[in-house]
N, C-alpha and C positions, 0 to 999 in steps of 0.2 A: 803811597806817595811819600809818606814819612820815611819809610825804609829806604827808598831810592834816593831821597835827598840826603839822608845820613851817609849812605855809601859814597855819593859824589863828593860830599864835604870832606870825608876821611881821605879819599884819594888826593884831593887838592892840597890838603894839609901836609901830606907826606911829600908831595912834590915840592912845595914851597920850602919846607924844612931842609930838604936835600940841596936845594939851590942856594940858600942863604948860608947854611952852616956846612963847613967842610966835613966830609965823611970821616968819622973816627970810630974805630971798633969798640972803644971803651965807653962811648956815650950811652947812657941808659935811657930806655923809653919813658915816656911821660907816665906819671902815676895814674892809677885808676880813679883816685879822688878828683884829680884835675879833669879827667875825661867825663866823670859823672856830673860835673858842675854844669848848670844851664847856660852859662856864658861862654863855655868852651867853644861850642860850635858857632856861636854868633860872631866871635872875634875873627874867625877864619873866612876868607873869601869863598863864596859859593860858585860852583860851576853850573851853568844852566843846562848843560848837555852831559849825559853820562858818558864816561870814557871807558872804553873796553880795555881788557887786560893787555891786548896786543899793542894798543897805543901807549900803555904804561911802560912797556919794555922799550919801545922806540924812544920815548921821552927820556928814559933813564940813560940811554946811550947818547942822545944828542944833548941832553941837558936843557931842553926847551919844552914848553907846554904847547901842544898843537892848538890851532885856532878852532873855533866852533864850526861844525859842518852844517850846511843848510838843511832845514827840516821841511820835507815835502810830503804831501799825502798821496800815496800811490793809488792810481785808478784801478780798481779791481776788474779783472777780465771777466769774471763771472760772479754772480750774486748768490749762487747756490752751493752749499757744501754737502757734507755727508748727512747732516741732520735735516736737510730739506731747505735750508736758508740760513744766511748769516745775519747776525744782529748788526744793525746800522743805526746810528743816531738820526733823529729826524732832520736836523740841519744838513747833515751830509747826504741824506736820502733826497732832500729837495734839490740840492746842488746836482746830484747825479741825474735826477729826473729832468732838470732843466737843461742838462747837457745833451740829453737824448730828445730829439725833435720828431723823429719818425715813430708814430704811434703803431704802425704795423710791424715794427721790429720785435724780435723775440725778447730782447732785453727790457724794452719798455713794458711789454705785457707781463713779463715776470715781476717787475717792480710793482706794477699795478695789482697783480695777484697777491703779492706779499702785503701790500697796503690794505687790500680788501680783507684778507685773512685777519690782519691785526685789528681792524675796525670791528669786524663781526664778533670776534672773540671778546674784545673789550666791552662792546655793548651788551652782549649776552651775560657777561659776568657782573655787570652793574644793575641788572634788572631786579625789581621788587614790585610789591603791590602798588606803591605810590607812583612810581615812574614808568609803569608798564606801557601806558598809552604813548608817552614820549619816546620810549625806546623803540616801540613798534614803528612809529613814524620815521625815526632815524634809520631803522633797518630798511624800510621801503625806499629810502633815498639811495641806498647802495644797490648795486646790481646783484641781488640775491638769487636771481635765476642762474647767473654764471657761477656764483658761489654757493649753490644750494647744498652741495656736499659739505662745504665748510660750515654752513649754518646748522645742518643736521648733526654733524659731528660735535660742534661746539655746544649745542643744546644738550645732547646726550652726556657729554663729559661734564658739563656744569651740573646736571642733575645727579650724576653719580657722586660728584664731589660734595654737593649739598642737597641731600634728599629732603631736607626740611622745606625747601622751596619748590617741591615737585608740582604743587598745584599752580604756582606762578608760571612755570615753564609749560605746563599743559594749556593754560590760558593763552600764552604766547603762540603755541602751535595752533590752537583753535582759530586765532585771528588770522594767522598767515595762511591757514588751510582754506579760508573763505576766498582769498584772493588768488592763491597759487596752490591748487589741490595737489599738484605734482610734488611739491616740497613736503606736504603733509603725508602723502603716500610713501615717499622715500624714507621719512623719519619712522613711520610705523613699520615698514619692512625691516629697517635696521634694528628696531626694538625687538621685533619678533625673532630675528636672527640672533640677537644678543641673548635673548632668553633661552633659545635652544642651546646655544653654545655653553652658556653658564650652567644650565641644568645638566648637560651631559658631563661637564667638568666638575660638578659638585661645588661650584663657586657660589657659596651661599650669599655673600655680601652683594656681589654684582647682580645675582639673580633676584634678590629682594628689591634692589633699586629698579631693575627693569620692569618687574611685575607691578611695582608701585606706580611707575610712570604709565604703564598700560592701563591700570585701573583709573587713573585720573583722565586719561584720554577717552576712556569709555564714559566717564562722567560728563565730559565736554562734548559727547556725541561725535567725536572725530573717528572713533573706532567702534565697530558693531559689537554688541554684547555676546555674540557667538564665541569670540576669542576668549572672553572672560570665563564662560562656562567650560570651554575646552581646557583652559589652563587649570581650573579647579578639578576637572575630571582626571587630568594627567597627574596632578599632584597627589590626589587621593586614591589613585589606582593601586599603587604599591606604597601604602602609607609607612612613613618613618617619622621620627621626631622632627627632623629638618623640613621634610615636605609638609607635614601638618602645620609647622610654624609659618612656613611660607603661605600656605592656604589661608591661615587665620589672618595674617597681615593683609593679604589680598582682599579678603571679605570685609575687613574693617574699612578699607579705602573705598570700595565700590559696592558694598552690600546694600546700602539704601537705594542706589540706582537699580540694582538687580531686583530688589523687592518690588519695585514699581514696574519694571519692564517684564521680567520673567520670574514671577514668584514660584512657579512650579519647579523650575530648575534650581532655585535657591533652596526650596524645601527638600529636594532630593540630596543636595549637598549637606544640609544640616542633619538629615537622617543618617547619612554616612558617618558624619562626625559623632552622632549619638551612639551608633554601633561601635565605633572605635573607643568611645569613652566607657561603654559597658564591658567591652572585652578586656580592658585594662592591660593591654600589651605595650602601651606607650609609657614614657617617663612621667613622673608625678608633675613635673613642671609643664609638660605638654597638656596633660589632663586639666590642670588648673587653667591654662590658657583657653582650652575649649569651653570650660565652664564660664569663664569671663566673657567669651564670645556669645554664648547663649544669653547671658545677662544683657549684653549690648543689644542683641536682637530683640529681647523682650522690651527694651526701652525704645525700640524702633530707630536705632542708630542716631540718637539725638546729638551725641557729641561728635559724630562724623558726618558732617554735611556733604551734600553732593558737590556744590560749588560755593565757595566762600563769598562773602560780601565784597564787592569791588572787582570780582573776576568774571562775573556773568556779563560779558561784553558782546556776545554774539547771539543773534536770534536763531531760533531752531530752524526757521525756514531758510536762512542763509547758509546754514552749516551743511557741509557735505560729509556724509558718513561713509567710510571705506569698509567694504565687505572683504575682509581678509581673514583667513583661518590659519591654524598651525600647520595644516596639511599642504597649504599652497607653497609654491616655490617663490621665496622672497629673495630677490637679488639685491644685495646692499649697494651695488654699484660703487665699489671702492675707488675707481678711477676718477670719480668726480672730486675727490679730495686732493688730487695731484694737479699741478699746472699742466695745461695742454695749450699748445699754440693754436690761435684762432686766426685764420687768414682774413676773416671778415670782422675784425674786432670793432672797427669804427661803426660799421653798419649795425651790428648787434647792440652796441651801446646806445645808438640813436633810437633804435626800436624800443629798448627798455625805457628810455626817457619818455617816449610816447605813452607807454603803459603806466609809468609812474605818474604822469600828469592826469591820467584817468582815475587813479587811486587816490592821490593827494590833491589838495587845492593848488591853484595856480601860484599863490604866494609861497607855499611850501616848496613847490617845484623851483621857483626862482631862487629861494634861499639855498636850496640844494645845489643849484648850478653855481652859486657864488662860493659855497663851501668846497665844492669839488675843484673849482678854479684855484682856491687858496692852497688846497692840499697838493694838487698836481703842479702848481707853479705856472699855469698857463692862463692866458686871458682869452676871452671869447672874441672871435672875429665876426665881421659883418656877415660872412657867408654862413656861419653857424646859426646866427640869429635868424637869417632868412629861412634856413632849413627848419628851425624850430617853429617858425610861423606857419610854414607849409604843413608841418607834421601835425599841428593842432587841428587842421581841417579834416584829417583822416579819421575814419571811424574806429570804434572799439573792436569791431569784428576782425578787421585786418590785423590788428595788434595781437589779438588772442590767437588767431590762426598762426601767426608767425611764432608766437610763444610756444605753442604746441609743437611746431616743427623744430624749434630750437631745442626743446627739451628732449624730444625723441630722436633728434639727429637724422632727419631725412629731409631732402630738399623739397621745395614746393612744386617744382616742375615735374618731379617723378613720383608724385602721389598716385597710389593705386587703391582702388576700392577692394576691400577684402570682405568676402562673404563667408560667414561662419556657418558651416553646414553640420557641425557637431552638436548644435543646440545646447551649447554650454550656458548661454544666457538664460535659456528656458529652464534648464535644470536648476540653475542658481535661483531663479525666481520661484520655482516650486518649493525649493528647500527653504527659502526665506519665508514664504507664506505658511508652510507647515510649522516651522519653528515659532513663528509669531502666534499662530493659533494655539499651539501647545503651551506657550508661555503666558497666555492671557488668562485672567481670572473670570471676567465677565464678557458678555457679547458686545456691549457698547465699547469697552476698552479695546477689544480685538478689532472691531470695525474702525475705531479711530486710528489704530496703528496701521492697519492695512490701507486706509485712505491716505496716510502720510507717505506711503511708498511711491506715490505719483506714477501709477501704471501708465504705460503707453497705450494709445488707441489700438484695440484689438486684443489686449491682454485681459479683458474682463472675463472672457470665456475660461481662461486658465484659472482665474481666481474662483469662479463658480465651481469648476470641476474639482479643484483642490479642496474646497469646503465640503463637497459631497463625498469625495474619497476619504477625507479625514473622518467624516461621520460614519461611513461604512466600515471603517477599520476598528471602530469601538466594539467592545464586547456586548454592551447594551446601548440602546439609544439614549443620547443625552440631549435635553431640550436646548442646550447651549447652541448647537449648530442650527436648529430651526430658528431661534431668535436672531442668530447672525445672518442667515439668509434673508429673513424678513427685513432686517435692518437695511441691507444693501438694496433690496427691492423697493423700499420706501424712499431711498436716497436718490436713485437714478433710474430712469426708464430702461437704460441699456441692460441693466442687470436682470430686469423682468424678462426681456427677450432671451437673455442667455440661459436663465433657469428653465424657461419653457423649452428651449432647444435641448438642454441637458435632460429634461424629462423624457422627451421623445427618443433621444439616443439611448437613454438608459433602459427604456421599455423594449427597444429592439435587441439589446444584448442581455436581457434579464435572465436568459437561460444559462449564462455563464457564472452567475453569482451564487454564493452559498446561502444557506438558510439565514444565518445571522446578518449578512449583508443585505439580503432581500428585505428582512424586517426593518433594518435601520433606514434603508433608502425609502421604503414605502412610508414609514412614519415621518421622515423628513419632508417629503412632498405633501403628505397629508397636512402637516403643520402649515406649509405655504398655502394650501388650498383653503383651509378653514379660516385662515386669517386674511384671505383675499389678497395675498402678496403677489400671486400669479393668477392668471385667468383660468376659469374652469374649462376653457376651450381646449386645453391640453388633453382632455379625456377623449377627444375625437379620434386619437390614434389607437384606442383600445377597441377591439371587436371581439365580443364575447360569444364565440361559437366553438363547436367541438373541433373544427378543422383549423381555425386560426389561433388557437391557444395551446400552450403546453402546460405541463405540471408546474413549472416555475412561474410562468405568467399568471396562472390561477392563484398560486400562493401569494404573489405580489398584489393582485387585485383584491384578494381576501384581506390582507393586512392593511391595504390602503383604505378600504371601506369600513373596516372595523375601527380604525383610528379616527376616521371622520365621524362615525356614530358616537364614539367615546367623547369627542369634544363638542359636536353639534347636537347630538341627540337624534333619535329616529325621525321625529316629526319635522324638525328643522331641515334635516337632510332630505326628507321626502319632499318638502316644499321647494327646496332648492332644485331637486331633480325634475319637479313638475313645472318649473318656471318656463313660460312659453318662449322667452328670449334665449334659453339655453337648451331647449329640447333637441335642436339639431346636432349638438355636441354629444348627446347621449344615445344616438341611434345605434351606434355599434355596441353599447353596453346592454341596451334593451331592444334587440332586433325584432322587427315586425314584418320582415319580408317573407319569412318561411315559418311554418308551424314547428318544424323541428328545431330551428334556432331559438324560437320563442320558448319552447318547453325547456331547452337546455339552460337558458338564462334564468327561468323561473326556478328550476331545480338547483342551480348553482347558489343563488341567493338564499333559497330555503335551507340548503345544507349548511351554510355558514351562520344561520340564525338571523338573517335579514330578509325574511319573506315578506315583511310589511312594505318593502320597496317595490314589490312586483304586483300590487293590487290592480293597477291599471292594465298591466300586461296580462293578467289573468282574465279580466273582463274582455279585453280585446280578443284573447284566444277563445273564450266561450262564445262570443257573439259572431265571430268571423270563421268558425270552424265549418259550418254548413256552406257558407259562400265559397270557401276555399275548396271544399269537396266538389261542389257543383262545377266550379271552374276546372278542376282536374278531370271530372267526367266529360265535360264538354271538349276538353283537349284530347281526351282518349277517343271520344266519338269522332272528332274531326280527323284524328289519325286513322281510325278504322275506315271512315268514309274515303279518305285519301287512298287507303290501301285498296278498297273495293273499286274505286274509280280507276286506280292503276291497273287492276286486273281486267276491267272492261276495256280499257284502252288497249291493253296488250292483245286482248281477244280480237278487237276490231282491226288492230294492226295486222294480225295474222290473216284475218278474213280478207282484208284489202290485198294482202300479198297473194292470196289464193285467187282473188278476182283478176288481179293483174296477170297472173300466170295463165288463167283461163282465156283472157282476151288475147294474150300472146299466142296461145295455141290456136285460137280461132283465126287470127291473122295468118298464121302459118298455113292453116287449112284453106283459107280463101286465096292464098297466093296462087299464081299461075302454074306453079309446079304441079305435077300430077299428084292428085290426092288419092290417098288410100282410103277407101270407104270403110267406115267403122262397122264392125259386126254388131248385130242387134244386142248381143250380150254386153259389149262395152258401153253401148248407149244406155242400157238399163243401169249399169254400174255408175256412170257419171250422173244420171238423173237421181239415183239414190243418194249419192254423196252430196249433191247440191241441196236436196231436201233435208238431209240430216243437218247440214250446217245452218240452214235457216231455222230449223227447229231448236238447235242449241242456242242460237242467238235470242230467239223469242223466250226460251226458258230462263236464260240468264237475266233478261230484262225483267221478267215477272218476279224472279227472286229478289232482285234489288228493290223493286217497288214494295214488296211485302215487308222487307226489312225496314225500310223507311217508315212505313205505316206503323209497324209495331213500336219502333222507337218513339215516334211522336205520341202515340197513345200512352205508353208507359210514362213519359215525361209529364204529360198533362195530368195523369192520375196521381202521380207522386206529388205534384204541386198542389192539386186540390186536396189531397189527404193531409198534406202538411199545413195548408192554410186553414181548412175547416174539416176537421175529422169528427163526424157526428158520433156521439157516444151511443152505444146500444141501449135499447129500452130495458127496463127491469124485467118485463115479461120474457123477452127474448133471452136475457141472461139466465132466468130461472129454467127455461126450457133446455138451454145448453147444459146447465148444471145437472138437470134430471137425466139427460141423455148420457152425460159423462158418468154419473153414478150407476146407471143401468148397465153400462158397458163393463164396469168393474165388479158388478155383482156376480157371485158364482151361479152357475146354472143349476136349476133344481130338476131333479129327476122325477 
């Protein structure tokens, strides 16, 4: 301004001097001392409007000074230039907004977009620990759903510019994520994408800022710890001085959180750093940083808290953790940062007002309405007030549904149900359960983490199956898995039914398992049985016979009972097996339907060193062997009798046929047809044949009677001998002995 004013004064002085004094070529210009004096320019009249060079020439010709031209503010045809927008003073912006009354026009929406961007960036840049709550409430007053891209970009840029306030920006994202999870997911995707890009470009500064932000989001439970472990593995896979420095800085920020959530993963990372320190391939500075990190870990990260005081503003139950990995495709959605024309602008703004009233108090909503009126230069009409009163009666559910539709850009009428047949959610659930189990120190901690996952109804079976699979994959059995299964069975009844179903299914496919898996699975279920976590009724699916078992199933049963004996002892286990309320479940293990199966069960338990469990089975076999044999003999005799009766019937049937044939012949002979008289020889032959048949029948009947008599006599004699077998007298024994000796004496000549 000072330079422009001096130029205008100089031009006016030249014109006035030319007008008053006649032009003379010999006149000398004013001295420099006079020009430098402060009163020189004050004495000359000042021109309020700068005069161009062309006006100077015309004034020289005419000899007159042109009058001042009117100063008007040109109305811009567009508000966007090459850089995305022109700077405009606030007063001029209000005038321009007041001149545009149509809210559905593109110019109005563009001006509102620029104002929204300006307010979001200003509020994000002003944030600190003391005014965090106030800034969050002010951000909720703006339509951050429409400007979610601006908000995410503003937070990331502010964090890169001032990494010292990373924990404050992470707390801001944690609060916004509870109300609008889509904004939190968008910011996390952009952070992961930024880390990938900076890591590939070897941009150390921006990469360090991005991983620091990711670490604080892990501390705030906005992002899952899998991303942190993946970043550490990626940085230490091909170690260099820069990658090790990034990993050390990352561990300092979120090491305490990882030590609580996944200590095993953190131990593996520190073992890798220890190997790098011993190899001494890194720079001295990097080695010193690793040693300092080990000292920090020894002090349990006391100087690096998870969440600072005043920033723990979100409950763990309200927080939504995003399951994203480095391998997932993270679309940063860059088009959200650019203005897009919305044909339903007013409707969307009203819908966001409804959502805002649910988040904030009514007083805050009213204040926000007044502030928005002042900024936009518009006053509320009676129609808008009536619409707001009607909108208050609407439920939260409708607002949230619209919000989701607005975020994902698909209309409500054309919604379609999408069925995922790739089982992606199931695979993700199994991976999460497996990583949680592997990253836990104790069974109680693991059970607490798994219960916080909030499984859907029907997913309990997947949890039980994953616990068993994790146990089977170990080289040796770990008591950790047995305690974990016992803990779930004690918590809910549904898990008891699931583990019993898993036991039956596992016994059906036991022939597919290897020896190590057989042993681990058997010991796992033995732990659940001796702690009474599951019912002993699951053993009813086992039938210990030669036909119903295989080599794998026998090894499985052997490991199961040996583990039970090791924990309960032989006497307690025997008492449990003799319990009258449980005997029906053990009929397959100790069969009594057949002597062959009974002997097989006795021999099996004797071979594995548990013959004491089969005492009752041995007594049963000893006392019931004769009864079983008699039953078998009776069955055989009945079969023979049936065979004999069948022969007799067949014989009588043939005899009946012969009689019928004879009667038919006699009828033919008695017919009125001329009969041929039989010769005496044929008569004799027929008489002989009839006599022979009668004799055969009588003989067969006699034989059957004698057989029956013999069988009855033999059965009565055997029963009498078994019941009372009189011992021979001593005299008779002596006579038998003498006769036997006489037989064996050599003959004398």
